[in-house]
C-alpha positions as CSV (number, residue, x, y, z in Angstrom):
1,M,0.0,0.1,0.3
2,S,1.1,3.7,-0.7
3,W,-0.4,7.0,0.0
4,S,-0.9,9.9,-2.5
5,S,0.7,13.1,-1.1
6,Q,0.3,16.7,-2.3
7,E,3.6,18.6,-1.3
8,V,4.7,22.1,-1.8
9,R,8.1,22.3,-3.2
10,L,10.4,25.8,-3.4
11,A,10.2,26.4,-7.3
12,Q,12.4,29.6,-7.2
13,R,13.9,32.1,-4.5
14,P,11.7,35.1,-4.0
15,Q,12.8,38.8,-4.4
16,G,10.8,40.3,-1.8
17,R,7.5,39.0,-0.9
18,P,7.0,35.5,-2.2
19,D,4.2,34.9,-4.9
20,A,2.9,32.2,-6.9
21,S,5.8,31.7,-9.1
22,T,8.0,31.1,-5.7
23,W,6.4,27.5,-5.3
24,Q,5.6,24.3,-7.2
25,L,2.5,22.3,-6.1
26,A,3.2,18.5,-6.8
27,T,2.1,14.9,-5.7
28,T,4.1,11.9,-5.0
29,E,3.5,8.4,-3.5
30,V,4.5,7.6,0.0
31,P,5.4,4.1,0.6
32,E,4.6,1.5,3.2
33,P,7.3,1.7,6.1
34,G,10.3,-0.5,6.0
35,P,12.2,-1.4,9.5
36,G,12.4,1.3,11.7
37,E,10.0,3.7,9.9
38,F,6.5,4.8,9.9
39,V,4.2,7.0,7.9
40,V,2.5,10.2,9.6
41,R,-0.8,11.8,8.1
42,I,-0.1,15.4,8.6
43,D,-3.0,17.3,10.2
44,L,-1.5,20.6,11.0
45,I,1.4,22.9,9.5
46,S,3.1,25.5,11.6
47,L,3.5,28.7,10.0
48,D,6.1,30.5,11.2
49,P,8.1,33.8,10.1
50,A,11.5,31.8,10.1
51,M,10.3,30.2,6.9
52,R,10.8,33.4,4.8
53,G,14.4,33.6,6.0
54,W,14.8,29.8,5.1
55,L,13.9,30.7,1.3
56,N,17.2,32.9,1.1
57,D,20.4,31.5,-0.1
58,V,22.4,33.0,2.5
59,R,24.7,31.9,5.4
60,S,22.3,31.2,8.5
61,Y,21.8,28.9,11.6
62,V,20.2,26.1,9.2
63,P,20.9,25.6,5.2
64,P,18.4,27.3,3.1
65,V,15.8,25.3,1.3
66,G,16.9,24.1,-1.9
67,I,15.3,24.7,-5.4
68,G,12.9,21.9,-5.8
69,E,12.8,20.7,-2.0
70,V,9.7,20.6,-0.1
71,M,9.1,23.4,1.9
72,R,10.6,23.1,5.3
73,A,8.0,23.3,8.1
74,F,7.1,22.1,11.4
75,A,4.0,20.1,11.3
76,A,1.8,17.7,13.5
77,G,-0.3,14.7,12.8
78,E,-1.1,10.8,13.5
79,V,1.1,8.0,13.0
80,I,-0.8,5.7,10.5
81,A,1.5,2.8,9.6
82,S,4.4,1.8,11.5
83,E,7.3,-0.6,11.5
84,H,9.3,1.5,14.3
85,A,9.4,0.1,17.9
86,D,9.1,3.6,19.7
87,F,6.1,4.6,17.5
88,A,2.7,3.0,17.2
89,V,-0.3,3.5,14.9
90,G,-2.4,5.9,16.7
91,D,0.3,8.1,18.1
92,A,0.3,12.1,17.7
93,V,3.4,13.3,16.8
94,S,5.1,16.6,15.6
95,G,8.4,17.2,13.7
96,T,9.9,19.0,11.0
97,F,8.2,17.0,8.2
98,G,7.8,19.8,5.5
99,V,4.3,21.1,3.8
100,R,2.9,18.0,2.5
101,E,-0.1,15.6,3.5
102,H,2.0,12.2,4.4
103,V,5.7,11.8,5.2
104,L,7.7,8.7,5.7
105,S,10.1,9.0,8.9
106,D,12.5,7.3,11.0
107,G,11.9,9.0,13.9
108,K,14.7,11.5,13.9
109,G,13.7,14.6,15.4
110,V,10.0,13.5,15.9
111,T,8.2,13.9,19.3
112,K,5.2,12.1,20.7
113,L,2.4,14.7,21.9
114,D,0.3,13.9,24.7
115,L,-3.4,14.9,23.8
116,D,-4.3,14.4,27.4
117,V,-2.3,17.5,28.4
118,A,-3.2,19.8,25.2
119,P,-4.8,19.4,21.7
120,M,-2.5,19.2,19.0
121,A,-2.8,22.8,17.7
122,T,-1.3,23.8,21.3
123,W,1.6,21.3,20.9
124,L,2.7,23.6,17.7
125,G,2.2,26.8,19.5
126,A,2.4,27.4,23.2
127,L,3.8,24.1,24.2
128,G,5.9,23.9,20.9
129,M,8.5,26.1,19.2
130,P,6.7,29.2,19.8
131,G,6.2,28.7,23.4
132,M,9.9,27.3,24.1
133,T,11.1,30.5,22.3
134,A,9.1,32.7,24.3
135,Y,10.1,31.0,27.7
136,F,14.0,30.7,27.4
137,G,14.1,34.1,25.5
138,L,12.4,35.6,28.6
139,E,13.8,33.6,31.3
140,D,17.5,33.0,30.0
141,V,18.2,35.9,27.6
142,G,15.7,38.6,29.1
143,R,16.2,37.5,32.8
144,A,12.8,39.3,33.6
145,Q,12.3,39.9,37.4
146,P,9.5,40.7,39.3
147,G,8.6,44.3,39.3
148,E,10.2,45.0,36.1
149,T,8.9,46.7,33.1
150,V,8.9,44.3,30.0
151,L,8.0,45.4,26.3
152,V,6.8,42.9,23.7
153,S,6.7,43.7,20.2
154,A,4.3,41.5,17.9
155,A,2.6,40.7,21.3
156,A,-1.0,39.4,19.7
157,G,1.6,36.7,17.9
158,A,2.8,33.2,18.5
159,V,5.7,34.0,20.7
160,G,5.0,37.6,21.8
161,S,1.2,36.4,23.3
162,V,3.2,33.7,25.4
163,V,5.9,36.3,26.4
164,A,3.5,38.9,27.7
165,Q,1.6,36.3,29.6
166,L,4.7,34.8,30.9
167,A,6.0,38.1,32.1
168,K,2.5,39.0,33.5
169,A,2.9,35.6,35.6
170,K,6.2,36.5,36.8
171,G,4.7,39.6,38.1
172,C,6.2,42.1,35.9
173,R,4.6,45.2,34.3
174,V,3.9,44.4,30.7
175,I,3.5,46.5,27.6
176,G,2.5,44.9,24.6
177,V,2.8,46.4,21.1
178,A,0.4,45.2,18.1
179,G,-1.1,46.4,14.9
180,G,-4.9,47.7,15.3
181,P,-7.8,47.9,17.7
182,D,-9.1,44.3,17.6
183,K,-5.4,42.9,18.6
184,V,-5.2,45.8,21.2
185,A,-8.4,44.9,22.8
186,W,-7.4,41.1,23.0
187,L,-4.4,42.0,24.6
188,R,-6.0,44.1,27.3
189,D,-8.3,41.1,27.9
190,L,-5.4,39.0,28.4
191,G,-4.5,41.4,31.3
192,L,-1.5,43.4,30.0
193,D,-0.7,46.7,31.5
194,E,-0.5,49.0,28.7
195,V,-0.9,48.0,25.1
196,I,0.4,50.3,22.2
197,D,-1.1,50.4,18.8
198,R,1.9,50.3,16.1
199,K,-0.6,51.7,13.5
200,E,-1.0,54.9,15.3
201,G,2.5,55.8,14.5
202,D,5.1,57.8,16.7
203,L,6.2,54.7,18.3
204,L,9.0,56.5,20.5
205,R,6.6,58.4,22.0
206,Q,4.2,55.8,22.5
207,V,6.8,53.4,24.3
208,R,7.9,56.7,26.3
209,R,4.4,57.3,27.8
210,A,3.6,53.8,28.4
211,A,7.2,53.4,30.1
212,P,8.1,56.6,31.5
213,D,10.6,54.9,34.3
214,G,12.2,53.0,31.1
215,V,11.9,49.6,29.7
216,D,13.9,46.9,31.7
217,V,13.4,44.1,29.1
218,Y,12.5,44.3,25.5
219,F,11.6,41.3,23.8
220,D,12.0,42.0,20.0
221,N,10.2,40.1,17.1
222,V,9.9,42.8,14.9
223,G,13.0,45.1,14.4
224,G,13.0,48.3,12.6
225,E,11.6,51.5,13.8
226,L,10.2,49.6,17.4
227,L,13.7,48.5,17.9
228,D,14.9,52.3,17.8
229,A,12.0,53.4,19.8
230,A,13.0,51.0,22.4
231,L,16.5,51.7,22.4
232,A,15.3,55.2,23.3
233,N,13.4,54.3,26.4
234,L,15.8,51.9,28.2
235,A,15.9,51.7,31.7
236,R,19.6,51.3,33.2
237,G,20.8,47.6,33.1
238,A,18.2,46.8,30.3
239,R,18.1,43.7,28.4
240,I,17.1,43.2,24.8
241,A,16.4,39.7,23.3
242,I,16.4,39.7,19.6
243,C,14.3,36.9,18.9
244,G,13.4,38.1,15.1
245,A,12.5,41.2,12.6
246,I,9.6,40.3,10.8
247,S,9.3,44.0,9.9
248,T,12.1,43.2,7.4
249,Y,11.8,39.9,6.2
250,N,10.4,40.6,2.7
251,D,12.6,43.6,2.0
252,E,14.5,43.4,-1.1
253,T,17.6,45.4,0.1
254,L,19.4,44.9,3.4
255,A,17.4,46.6,6.0
256,E,18.9,49.6,8.0
257,G,20.6,48.8,11.4
258,P,19.6,50.3,14.9
259,R,20.2,54.1,14.9
260,R,20.0,54.4,18.6
261,Y,22.5,51.6,19.6
262,M,24.8,53.9,21.6
263,A,22.0,53.6,24.0
264,L,23.4,50.4,25.1
265,L,26.4,52.2,26.3
266,V,24.6,55.2,28.2
267,F,22.3,52.8,30.0
268,R,24.9,49.8,30.6
269,A,22.5,47.7,28.8
270,S,22.9,44.5,26.7
271,M,21.4,43.2,23.3
272,Q,21.4,39.6,22.4
273,G,20.2,37.3,19.7
274,F,19.3,33.6,20.6
275,L,17.7,30.5,18.8
276,V,15.4,28.3,20.5
277,M,17.2,25.1,19.0
278,D,20.1,25.9,21.6
279,Y,17.6,25.1,24.3
280,L,16.1,21.5,23.0
281,D,17.7,19.4,26.2
282,R,15.5,21.8,28.7
283,Y,12.3,21.7,26.7
284,P,10.8,19.5,29.5
285,E,11.5,22.6,31.8
286,G,9.6,25.0,29.3
287,I,6.6,22.7,28.7
288,A,6.0,21.8,32.4
289,A,6.1,25.7,33.4
290,I,3.6,26.8,30.4
291,S,1.2,23.4,31.1
292,K,1.1,24.6,34.7
293,L,0.2,28.2,33.8
294,I,-2.4,26.6,31.4
295,E,-3.7,24.5,33.8
296,Q,-4.1,27.4,36.5
297,D,-5.8,29.5,33.7
298,R,-2.8,32.0,33.9
299,L,-1.9,31.8,30.3
300,V,-4.3,31.4,27.2
301,A,-2.9,29.1,24.4
302,T,-4.7,30.7,21.2
303,E,-4.3,29.6,17.8
304,T,-5.6,30.7,14.2
305,V,-6.2,27.7,12.0
306,L,-6.8,28.6,8.2
307,E,-8.5,26.1,6.0
308,G,-7.0,25.3,2.5
309,G,-5.0,22.4,2.8
310,V,-1.6,21.8,1.3
311,A,-2.5,23.9,-1.7
312,G,-3.4,27.0,0.1
313,F,0.2,27.0,2.1
314,P,1.3,29.8,-0.1
315,D,-1.4,32.3,0.6
316,A,-1.5,31.0,4.3
317,L,2.3,31.8,4.6
318,L,1.5,35.5,3.5
319,G,-1.1,35.7,6.2
320,L,2.3,35.9,8.8
321,F,3.1,39.2,7.1
322,D,-0.5,40.7,6.8
323,G,-1.1,40.1,10.5
324,V,-4.1,37.6,10.0
325,N,-3.4,35.7,13.1
326,T,-4.2,36.2,16.9
327,G,-2.0,33.9,18.6
328,K,-0.2,31.0,16.7
329,L,-0.9,30.6,12.9
330,L,-1.5,27.1,11.5
331,L,-2.7,25.7,8.3
332,K,-5.2,22.7,8.5
333,V,-4.4,20.0,6.0
């Protein structure tokens, strides 16, 4: 027996925003598993800002997706056939399976999911890579302490929404930045102390009004103008955790660097980039901490699930940059 599987392949590298010419939709056959293998029916595909960076043929923390290769993606699904001792039919699993309907796996890099703890979607969001990014970025890089002021960009997104709630749970004063009244209202409902609407402009003054005593921790998912606004409003000894810079990912030319970096000197502050893959051995710590907060109703795990299947991936990916999601953005297969 074999399984027909649609998949999205990289046809050519985009210049700026990806479009239809970037992708090729193909169909392949996934064979029966051999010894030590199993087949996964993919149910949910994770849509992440990092995907845009994986399309560029530049030196980075992972090799770029090759022309003609299946688009790299985190995903989750169910084992439907197995010849692997550690994975049984019916197991829920996640891994870097790619944008496709079925995948043959040898188990490397695959994680079993306990659906009694949380639904599959949450294992790709608050209990998955975004949640771990939030946890270790805030704890290890930001080193947030109770009573400190924490500024979070893209605070209504997959990572930012978890960062904001983790900081509140620690007893911090939390300022979120998001785009538009609906997201601002949602963040206020989550209990943030202040919420800035980036669409209202003049971010430097908005941050100054929200943090008159300065920002102790800035968790940056956006880069650009907001990073400069944060630098202009640091408290002494501030820490900036550089998680991403989604505002620049589709730029066709190299984005300008931060103009106010000398604030790091003036305020004896630090700015550090980090990658969640450096914390893989500590995932159980992060999962336990976030699971406990979810159980205590102190953290809301939110997902936006788009329909459209594998063929809908190109449009779904663009939704990340258009801000269609609240919380984690997923594509239903």
